[in-house]
N, C-alpha and C positions, 0 to 999 in steps of 0.2 A: 597267056592273059595279054591284053590288046595294047597296043604298042599308046601310050599317052600322049596326046595334042600338048602343042606348047604352052603354058599356059600364055594367060596375058599379060603384060604387063603393065607393072603400079605404077600409075603419073603420080601420087604421092609418096615423097619421103621423111621413110619410117625415123622415126628419133630412139635414140638409143632404150630408151625407157617403154615405150609400146615392144620393142622387139623385147626386151624382156620379159616383159607380161607376157607376149608367145609364148615364148620362150618356155618358161613355169613352167604353162600352162601344158605344152609335150610335155616336159620333162616328169608330169606328172604320171602317163601312161607309161615310160619305163618299165618300171617293175611286174607291168603285164607284156613284155612285147613278145610274141608268140604265140599270145592266145587267139585270136584272130584267123579267123579263115580267109583267103585269097581271091575274091573274087573277079574274073580274066574276064567279063560285058561294061566291065564301069572305066567309064571313063573319067580319072583323075579332077582332071583340069575344067571338063567341061561342065562339071561340079560342082567344085572349087569360086570358078571362077565370078558366077551372076553373084555368091554371095560375101564373099570376100574378095571384092576385083584386088582393092588397094595391095590385100597381104600375098598375092599370091607370087610375087616375083619371092617375097623372103620363102614360102613355104614350100619354091621348085627349089632353092638352093642352100636351103640349109638343112643341116648335117638329119632331115627329123625325113624326108621327101619318099627316101627307101621305104620306112616304117607304114608312114599312113595310108601306102598304096594297098598296103592290107587288109585295111577298114571297110564294114561294110557302110553301107550306102544310110543306114541311124544312125550308126557313129561316126559316121560324119557331118552327119546332122546333129549329132550333141556339141559334134567341137566345132559347130558353125554359132551354132549356138553363143557357145560356150567365149567364143572370140566376142563373136558382136555385140555379146556382155563386154567382155575389157575394151570392143571400142568404145560400148558406152558410157563404163565406167572412166576411158584417158576424154570424152567430149566429142570424139571424132561421130559419135550419131544424127540421125536425121528427126532424131524425137523433141516432141515436143516436153517443156518440164512436168507439164501437165500426164502427159502419157509418159515420161519416166518415173513420177510420181506411185501414178497408178499400178506401173507394170511392180514399180516396189509393192505395193502396200499388198498385194497379192499374190506374190512370194516369199512375205514376210507372213501370210495367213494361212497357206494353204495347209491342207492337210494336216489340221489342228483340229482340237476336240470342242478347244472353246476362248475364244480370245471378248477383253472385257478392257474399255476402252481402249474401240477400234479408230475411233473418230479423237481421240488425241491422239492415237499413232498418224494418221492419213496429216494431222496437223504441222506436227516436230518434220517430217519428212518433207514436204513442204518448204520448209525451210532450211534444212542440215539434215545431215543424216543421223537415225536411228539412233542413242544407246541404248541395247539389251544385254542383264548380265542374266547367263544360268550357270544352278550355285550345284557341286553336287561334293554331299559327304562324305569325309576320303577314311572310308570301312570295309565293307568287303570287297574284294577282287571284281572288276566292274568282268560286266558278263559281254553275251552280244546285242540284249537288248538297246546295251548303250550307241550303235551304229540310228536308234533314234534318234534321239538329242543332235545328235552329230549330222544326219543328212540336215535340220534344219539349223543346225549351228550355219553348215554348208548355202542356203536359203539365204540366211538375215548376211552375211556377209556377200552373196554377192546382188543381193537389195540394195549393200556398200555401208552397211548400219554396223557400226563401232560391239563388237560384241570383246564383251566379259568374262572367264570361264574364274569362278570363286571357287577357290578348295577351302573347301569349306571345315575344318579342323576340326575348328568350335563345336560348331554344329555335330562333328562327329563326333565328339568327345562330352555332348550332351544328350547323347539319343539313347540312354540306358547302357551306357560304357559301350555301348559296342568298336568302340578304339581305346586302347587303352594308353594311356597320355604318354606313356615313352612311343609306338609306332609310333604317334601318327605324324614324324616330321619326315619317315620314310618312310610311308604310305601317302605323306601327300605328295612326296614326289614324284615317286610309283604312278599315281594317276594321273598323274601329270604331263608323264612320259606315253604311256596308252591311250592317255586323249592324242598327242600328238600324233603316233603313231598309226588311231583308226583313221581321222581326217585325211594324214596322204594315204588310208590303203584308197579310200573313195576320191582320191585325187584331186583334196582341197590345200589349198595352200597355208600353214598354221605364221605368217608373218604378219600377221596383220589383226591376230589375236591377243588377249591381252587375260596374261592367268594373273589372277592375285589369292595370296596365300590369307585366309582370314584374317589369324592371329597379328595378320601384322596391322592392322585397325582397329578391330576390334576388341584389342586389348589396352586401347586409349583412352585417355582421361572422357576429352568429350561423348564417343562412343557409350564410354561408364553412363554418366550422367547422363544419358539421355536413356541407356537403360534402366535406370533405378528411375528417372521417369517417367516410362510409358511401364513400370509396373506397378505406381503407385496408381493407377488408372484404370487397371483389368483386372474383375474380378478372377479368380479364381477357376472358376464358372468357364470365363467366356477362353480362358487359357488353354484348359484342359478342351474345348469342342473346336480348336480352335486347330490344336497339332493331332485330330482325334486317327486321319487319316493316313500319319505320317510316322506319326512319331508309335514306339511299339508298347504295346498297351496292356500291362503285368497287373497282378491284382496288386499291389502296393505301389503304385506311382513312386516312379521318384522327383523331384521339383525341378529338375534339369532339362526333363521333356515340359513342362511348362512354360517356361523362358523361351522354350525354339520356335518360336512362331513367333515372339518378338525382335528377338536378333534379327530373323529374315526377315519382317516389316523394316528394321531400323539397317541393313546391309541398302535397299535401294538405297536412301538415301545419302550415304558415309561409302559407296559405291557409285553416286552421284549419278545414273544413269532414268530413261523415258519410262524402261520395260523391263518388264522380269518373265521369263521360260521356262520352263518346270508344270512337270506331271500333272493328269487334271482331279491329279490325289491330293496336288498341292492347293482346287480351290478355297477348302476355307483359313488356309493361311494367310491366302491371297486378298479373302471379304476381309479376314484383320485387317492385313496389312493397309487394308484402302481404308476400313473408321477409323483408326485409332492413329494414323502416321498427321493425319492435318489437325489433328491432338493438343500433335509436337512442337504443329507452326510448318509442320511439310506439307507438298504437295502431291496427288493420289498421283498414284503409277498407270498404267498399262498393265497388263498379264494374259500370257502366254502358253496356252495351254494345250499339252502333248497327251495322247490317247496312249493308255493305261496296254502292256502288251502283255497277253497274260503267258504263261508258263508251260513250258512242252507238255508237262501234267493240267495244266489244267488250269491251277490258278495265279497266279500273280509271278513273274519273274523275277526271281530273288539271291538275290549273292544267297543269304544262309541258309540258302535248298538247292541243296548240290542237285539233284537230280531235274530243279527247274528252270536249266538253265546250265548256256555254251560257256567254260570261262573263253576270255580272247587268248592263249595260251593255249589252248584245248589240243593234243593232239587231232590229225588227221582224220584216226582211225575214232578216235574218241569222239568226235565230232557227228561220224559217219554212224556208231555206236549209239549215240543217243538220240539223234534224229530219227535214225531205224527203227527206234524202239519207242516211239510217240505217235502215239492215234491220230490217225490221218482219214476219221470215216465221213463220209457225204454224209449219211443221216444224221452227224453232227456240224455245218458247215463252217458252223466259230468256234472249229476247236483250236487249240493249238499251235499250231505245226502252221493251218491257214492263216492265220492271225498279224503269226510271226512273219510270210509272204508277204499280207497287206502293208505291213508297219515295218520290216526291214528291208527284205527282199529286193522289192515293185522299187521302195525308193534311192533305195544302193543301186539299182543295176540302175536305170536311169540317172544318177549321178554321171557313170560311169561308158555312157551312151551304147549299154548291153538289151538286146533284149531277153525276156522269159522265151523258151524253147523247148517244146518239148517233144518230140515222135517226130518236127519238122513242121511242126505248129508258133507260128510266133505272138503269143501274146503281149499286147500293148496296154492294155491293163486289169487291175485286178478285178475289177466286176466278167471282165471276161471269162476268166478261167474259173474263179468262183464259179457261174453259172454253167460250164461245162465238168464241173467239181461234181454238181449238186447234180447232173444228168447223167453221171460215168462216165460222161467223154474223155474222162482221162481218171488216170488210177492213184489214190492216194500216198503208194508206193514210185509211180512216177516222179510225182511235184517233191516227195521227201528227194532220191536219188541228185535232183536237180539244184532243188537248197543244196543239198549237200557237196554239188563244184563248184558253186559259188563261195560260200560262207571259205570252203578250203583255200580255194586264190584272197580272196579278202584275209584271209588271219594268218597266210602266209608271211604275209610279206610285216604282222606283228612278232610273230616265230622269227620272225628271222630279227628286227630290230631288237626282240630278247636275247637272243643268242649271243646277242655281244655281252661278253666278262659284265662291264659294269652293270648293264641293266639284270643281268642274273643276280650278280648278288645283289643289288634292289630287291628282288621280287625276295630274294633268304628274308632279307631285314628285313620288313613291307609283312611279313607274315611267319613269323616260326611257328616250326610245330608246339612251342608252349610258351605261352605270357603269363609272364610274373610284373607284377607292379604295385610293389607296394608303399608306401613312404613311408621315407627317412623320418622317424622323430627330429626335430630344431630343439637346442638345447638353448637357455633362454638365456643373454649375454649378462656378464657379473655385471654391467654397468660400472661406473665410474667411481670414488676414491672411497673404501667404504665409510663407513657416519660412526662415528666416536661417538660412541654410548655409556653411562657409569648403571643401567636398570641392569642387576640382572635376568634372566631372559623369562621366570617367570613371572616379577612385577611387569616384562614387557609384554607377555602375554594375555596376561588381566589388563593390562591398559588399552591393549589390543581388541578384548572382547568385550569388552563396559558396554555399558548400553545394546546390544547388541541380539536380535531378539533369537538367535540359533547360538546354543553353544557352540565354544570352540571347539572347530574341531582339531583328530589329531596331528593333523600336518602342520601346522600354525609351529610345532616347537623345531620342525626339522628347517620350515623355512626358513625359523628367527638366525639360526647360523651363521647366515650371508646379510647383508644390506639385501632386506625384500623392495619388494615396491606392487605398490599398492596405484590401481585403480579404479579409481571414484568414476563411471557411466551419468552423465547429463542429461536427462530428457528434455527437452525444448520447446515442448505441446504447446503449453500456460508461460503464461509472462511470468518469473520469476517471484516465488512467493516468501513466505518465511522460513520454509523446509528449510531453505541453504542450508539456514544457521545452522542449523540441528546438523546439517552433512559438515559445515566448514568445523564445527567444535568433533567431530568425530574425524578432522582430517587433524584435528591439533593432535589427539592422541595418537596416532600413527604414528605423528611425527616426533611425538617425543620419546616411542619405543625404536627410532632408529631406524624408522622408514624412510624412501623416495615415493612418492609423489606424483599419479597425472590423470588432470582431471579432464577428460575427452565429454569435449561440446560436441554431441551429437547428431550433428543438424540434419547428418541426410537420413540419418535414421528416427527423427523427426519427422519429415516428410514422406518416408514410410510409411509412418504410424495415420494413417489413414488423409495426407496431403491439410494434416492438420495445419502444418509450419506451410504457408505458399515455398516454393523453388526461389523465387524472384529477390526472396525477403531471408532463408536458412540461413543462409549464409553470415545475413549483418546480422541476424536476434545470436546468434554464437557469438559474434563479438561482444557482442551488451553484455551477455552471459556472461564471459569471461570473466570481461571486466567486473562485472558487477560483483562474481564472489572473491576479485583480490581485494576489489574494498571495503569487503565483510569478513575477508581474513587478516587484515589494518586494523579493524573496528576492534575484532578480537586480540590486536599484538601479537599476529601466527606468521614467523618469520616466513621467508617464498625460497628460499635458497635450495630447495633440497622440492622443491615445487614444478613441476614445468604441464604449460597450457597448451593444449593441444586441440584444436576441431576436428571429424570424420573424415571432411572430405576433403584435410591437409596429407589425409595419405589412405581412402578407402577408394579412391583414383587411382592407385597407382599400379601399374603392371601385375607384380608380385603378387596384389591382395587381391586384385580381379580376380586372377585367374585360381588363386587357393578359394574364392567366392566359387566360380563355375565346379572346380573339383567336389566343392564341398555337394553343392544342388547335386552334381553326379554319384554323391554317393548315400544323401538322405531323404529320408519319406516321407508325402504331406504328410502323410498323418503325424509321424515322428512330428514334425515345425507344428502343424497344426493345435497340436497337444501343448506343447511349450507355452502358443500364445492366445490362445482363450482369452483369459482374462488378462493378456495386459494389453494388445493395441487394442484399439477403436473401434478399425468394422475385421474382422478375421477374415472376412470371406474374400481381402484383394489380395493379388498374388505380391506383392511388395510384403504382407505382413508373414506369405513364406520365407521370407530371406530373412528379415530379422532376427529370431536367433540365430543365422551363421553367419551375419557379422554382428554379434555381438561375440557370439563364442572366438570368429576371426582381430576381433580386437583384442585379443588378451592374446593371443598368437603373435599377432603384428606393432604393438607396444609392447612384450616381451614382459608381460603384466607380470607377479605370484600371487596378489591376490586379489579378485574382485570385490569391489563394494556397492553395494545398490541398496532400493529398501525389499522389504518381504513381498513384493509384486513381483518381482523379475526373480525369484526364487524358478520356478519353471524352467527361464530359457537360459538363468546358471546349471542344471541341472543337467539341460540337452547339451550345453557347450561340455557337460564333462564328462559325456560319449558319445559327443560326433567328432569332435577336436582331434582326436589321436586318428580321427581315420585323412587325415589333410597335411599330420604329422607334427601335429601342437599338443602340445603339453598342455590339459586343464588347469587354472586357477583355483586356490584355495577360496570358497568364494567365503565372504564376513557380509552377513545379511542386517541390516538396521528395521527396524521398525517404519510401517506406510501411514504417512498422515491421512487421517480421514478428511471426511469433506465436513464443510462446517456448517451440514447441513442434514436431517432427516429425513428431507423431500425432496426431488428433482428443481434445480436451478433455474430461473430466468437464463440466466448468463452464467457463462463460469465464473467470472470472475467472481458473484456471490459465494463463488464454495472455498476462497481461500483466502489468507492474511498475502497481499502481497508485501516483497521484499523492501517496495520502498513508500508501501501506504500513505497515503496524507492521514493526521491525526480524525479529523470528522469522519470520512470512512473506517478509520481503525475500531470506535466508538462503538459505530452501529453497527458491524460487521460482529464483533463481539458482545452486546448485547442483545441480534438477534440467534447469536449463534445454537446449538442446540445441548441443551444442559440440562434432563431431567436429573428430578432429586433422586440420590442412591442409584443413580444406572450409573454401572464401570464399565461396563458392559462393549455401550456406543459412549463414548465424551467428548467430543472435540474438545469441549476447553480440556479436558483436562488430557488429553494427547500435545495439547501445547505446548503445558506443563510439564511434563513428561521429554517431549524431543526438543524442545526448542527452549525453555528457561532454564530448566536444569545444567544440561550443557552450556548454554548461554555459562551462566553464574559459577561452572567448577565447582571453586571450593562452597561459596557464600551458601547463604540459609533463602531459600524461598520464605518471606511472609505472607500473609492473607492478615488484608488490618479488619477490625472490624469494631462496631464499637463496643463500647464497656457490658453495655447491657445486651448489647448479644457474645456477648462471654468475650470478649479483649483481642488481642491479636493473637496469633497460632504462627510456630514459628519448625519447618520442616530443613532437616539434613539432607534428607532422601526422597523420592515418591513415593513408597512405599506408604508410611504411614498417611502420609498425605488421601491416596487411592482410599485404603482402607477408614477413616475417620469418616472423608466424602461415600462411602458406600454406608456405612450405619448414620449417616445422614445428620451428622456432628456439623457438619461444614453446608450451609447452602448457597446456590448455586450462585445466586446478588453478587454475595460477599468472597466467592471465586473470581466470579468475571470480576467484579471490580479491580482486584487486584490483579489478573490478569493484563487486563488493560493498562496501565498504571508499567509494568515489566516490559508490555512487546512496547508502548511508548519510547521507552528508555533504549532496547534491542536496533529500534526499527529508525531512531531517529538521526543515529550518525550518521549510519548509511546514506539514511535518501538525505540526509546534506552531500554523500561524497558524490552520490548522484544527480545533482543540480551543478554540477562542474561543469562549463561547457560543453568541454568533450564529449563528457557522458550523456550530455544532452544531444548533441550529434548525435552521437550512437542509436539513441536512443533512438529518434527521428528515425536515421536509416535503414533502423528492425521494425520497426511498429513505426510506419508512416502514416500520416493521419488519413481518413479517411476521405477522398473527391466531395466539393460541397453537392449538392443538390440542384439540379439543375431546376429552377424556374418553371414554373406551369398545374397543372391541375397533374397529378397523382394516377396512376392505372390501378383501374380498380382489383382490389385484391381477390384472387378466382378467377382473373378472367381472362383474355387470350393467352396471356403469359404460362398458364398456370403449363407443370410437366411433374408428372409424377417421383422426377429424384429430388420435390422438394420436401414431400413426405417423409419423416423417418420414421417408416414402416419395420418392428423387429418380433422378431421370434420370441412368447415371451409366456411362463410356466407359472399358474396359481399356484405359489405356495401357503397360502392360506386366504379363508376368505369366511366370509358373515354377511347377515343381514346389518342394512343400516342401523343403529337404529332408533332415528327418525323417520324413516322415510319404510314405509312394507316393500314397495317397487322396487327398490336400490339392495344392489350386494359393494360389501366392501371389499376389496380385494388386494391380498399383497404379492405384485407381480415380478418374477426372477425375469429384468430386460438385457441382463448378463453386464450390469452395474452393480458397483460394489455392495451397493443396498437397494432393496427392491425398491419398486414404486408402487403406492396409495392407490388405485386407480379405481370410481366409482360406474357401476355400468348397472343399466334396467333390463338386468336379466332372469328377476325371481319369478315370472311369471314365464319363461322361458325355456330353460336351462335349470333343471333343479342343481340344489348345492354342493348335491356329492357327488355330482357329474362334472360341478367345477375346481371341486378339489382337481390340482397334480395335473389340470388340464395344459396346453399347447394351446395357443392362443396368439396372439396375428393384436398387437399395438402397435398404435398410432400416436407416435411417443415423442414427436416434440410439436404440440400442443401452449397454453400457458396456462398452466397450473390454475384450477379453477373451485370454487367452494360450490359445496356440492349439499344442500342441508346441513352444512357446520364443516362436513371432509372434507378435505384442501383433493380434488380426484388431478393428476402429474399422468394423464393420459386419456386412450379412447379403444374399449378392444373393439376389434372390426367384427361384423357382422351381415350376412346377408340376410333380409326385409322380401316379403310375401306381406299382401292387401290383409281382402279376406277371406276368411280368415286370417288372423295375426301371427306370423307365423316369423321367427326368429333364429337364424343360423351363426354360431360366430367360425369363421375361418380355421381350415384349420393345416396348420403349418404341414410341407412333407415329411415323409419320414424320415428319422435323421438329423431333423432340425436341431438343433441344441440354441440354448438363453440368449441370444443377444442377434442374433445371426441374421443382420438385413434382408427385407424383400424386397425387392425392387422389379419395373418390370424394363424387359429386355431393350435395353438398347439409351439406357437413359439411368445411368449409374450416377450423378454425379454427385456430391456431395451435397446433403437435403440441409435447409434453412435450419438456422440455427434454435427457432421458433416460430412458429408459422405469423402468417401477418391474417390476423380473424378479426380486427379493431369491427366493422359491421360482422350484422345480424346474420346477414347470412354469404358470409362468403367463405363457411367452411361448408355449406350444399352446394354452393360454386364448382366448387373446389372435385364433393363427389361427384360431379356430375359424368365424370365418366366413368366411375366405377362400377363396375356390373361381376353376374355372373351370367358361366358362357355352357353351351345346352350338352358342355362336356360337364360341367360342375365347376368349372374352373374360374378363378379371382382372375378380370379381363381389366386395365383401364383403352379402352377404347379402339378393346379387342389385341392389345397385347393383351399374353399373359402374363399377372401375378409372379413369385416363385423367389424362391431361396437359389443356392447349387444346389441342390439335393434334388430339386421339383421345385410344381406349381405351388400352390395355396387352393384347396378347396375347403367345397358344402356337404354334406350329407345330402338332402334333395333337392336341394331351391337351385331350378332354371332360369337363366336367364332373368335374376334379380335384382335387386338395387348394392350395393355395398356403404354401408354407412354405420 
């Protein structure tokens, strides 16, 4: 070796911090000492001095001097670049801020498949370090393809970024149960150790890398609150689409796979980053985040996407496919065997081996300043190697042989780390030979001191079962051997109505039978039910509800010492509850949830609708209830709880099901307030509502007035008689001890609806008046104003015309409907009168002018599309509550009803993608041309699909279509 020249002495005094930074750099090369050949024809100091003049003294005198003399030229160049970057970070570089920012941006974005929001990244790095996070679900064992993100993390760190690695343990659990919860803690620790070893193997310091475990913030109340809010905005279809490339697709998808994209979006906010880094397979999740984070009030983030590395056998390199990947702890022989067995044919130059060389080997060699050398030929770029490979100048076997050497030199460091006893034991705990993760059933709490009661068990059963629509279950007797706990779940989706009197009267029965009672104001669930209750007011509404229930109990002289009043938000954001919720979503299919809530929630297509039955079930477990009391509407949800709660170690409650109060009307209401009698209704409105209530003579099948007598008045009377006041000429007064004789007399038309309504009005006045008086106290008025604040005053000036520029398709409440009955209009030959099921308690009556275009037999049982939020209108004496949407053509006139996609159900909402906000309660069509203007953008396209301004209309099952009419207006 030539004698080295004396290095030029530095005139710059090196600070201890600078010396430590350089020393750390050299330390990263210690484990590969001896892997470089000595070249005597280069003079080290002559090369180093011009590049790092101020460091030459340190290099010459340090313990690394002899070692660096063995480096080749390209290795010294790489080392010099790294030291130059150290100087840049230490502020000793001569580069301008603009030059540094441009270089940083280039370093951040190089070798990526796609960058979204590059302009935002450029703006940030001019002001401060960019904050980036990369998340990895702690599922299967990491493999060598993980070197792809590791090299980019190295780039980010070199560019001065603040990098966070999210060890996504909760995401791992949600991803189709790839990682059982009992193993996740071990696997998280394993992943951290592996990532640190990989970065050290390629010469990257991990001192400035932040590791965060998902469960440390993803189970917190603020994060959970945002998860609930997001679920109430997103449709099941959008959530499924976002996770399609990442979440494992199965025939019966689990709920958890739909939560996965939303949680990943929220991670960007809660990790307080500017950008998220991931594979290009996560692009749909990134787009999902860009769409929905602003709707939560958070800013968009930038997204950096790496290419996907094919497996050695051709497909995606996957931890779950052993032959497709090389494990980081594979032996040197296994590495050689797997690579030798992989195809590397010049006829298929994009094979798995060449992709691996491109995306893993070349970046790692660049990190180490080492060349890709085969038979003395050095390849500085992958493109040069690929060209020679295609032209048969270098063989696939030679490439594989070189890769084997590179990989084994890298993996040797990782094998060494994991040969240590503590990491060897960790690997066994994280990936045992067999897995068992069964929930442990949770014993119900016995509660406080037992309630003393004098009734025998048969009388108690009879009292508890009174006025329930289902017979008392056999388990009732067993539960009554102790002091049972009754849970009453109260929905807040409409203002308090007189049904509360019925339920409170039933609580009196439970308390008299020796039960304890919890009144649960389901504030979170009421928001999840189609956002009917605004998030900002839902807690205040729950407070008002509970105080009004207490007032009702006071009016009915019900003692409250054995009653507790709870809001859902007081425990549904707790860590234990949320963890149970995530566990349940990872065990329950979307189909099971959808079936449970199809007739319960306003919009079953929302992601939040799938969480609804899970949470009602978990309420039973976390409130330690024995009985769950609710109306018959919720019976499918209670049945769901019976099957699903044991999956998370819960014991299902005994259901106690009461009757469901129907709407006062047999038609579509203009406003929800028309359908029910408020608990504090003013007498003038009370009189008006009872007068207009549907009460057809002799009809006991659907009769809201009779329902008031059965469900509200008789329970309120308790043991008193119900008296119908009549004049002597109409037969005189009638007295009833129970509801059945009254119902029978009405069915026989011996009791006129007018006499019944008059008596019901007087009783309802007596029931409501003291409750209304209690609600007029200053404290209750304050609660009411917080819960239901008055609408803001309208701004002065001209109003915008209906159907103008402000119209968007989400204003339309378009629903899938099924024609269950159709007949000719008695007074108009061209009109049909249809009864259409759109998922409401009763079918809608709708009049359509389709007689000339669709035969009556084709209308019967037909699936159609209904515009459901039109103001009801008289059509030749028949009130029509909606419109069947059709495509139409001119001469000769042709009209075709829109066809919902296969698999649609009555009530499914139809939207244009990107326009899924809640519809208007009632469309403003006061002006004669308003509806026509709104419909102006609706047409079919060349593919027979229904569109609005070229955006396809559809449900989660697919687009709306027509049979033959292309490019035709819809009206």
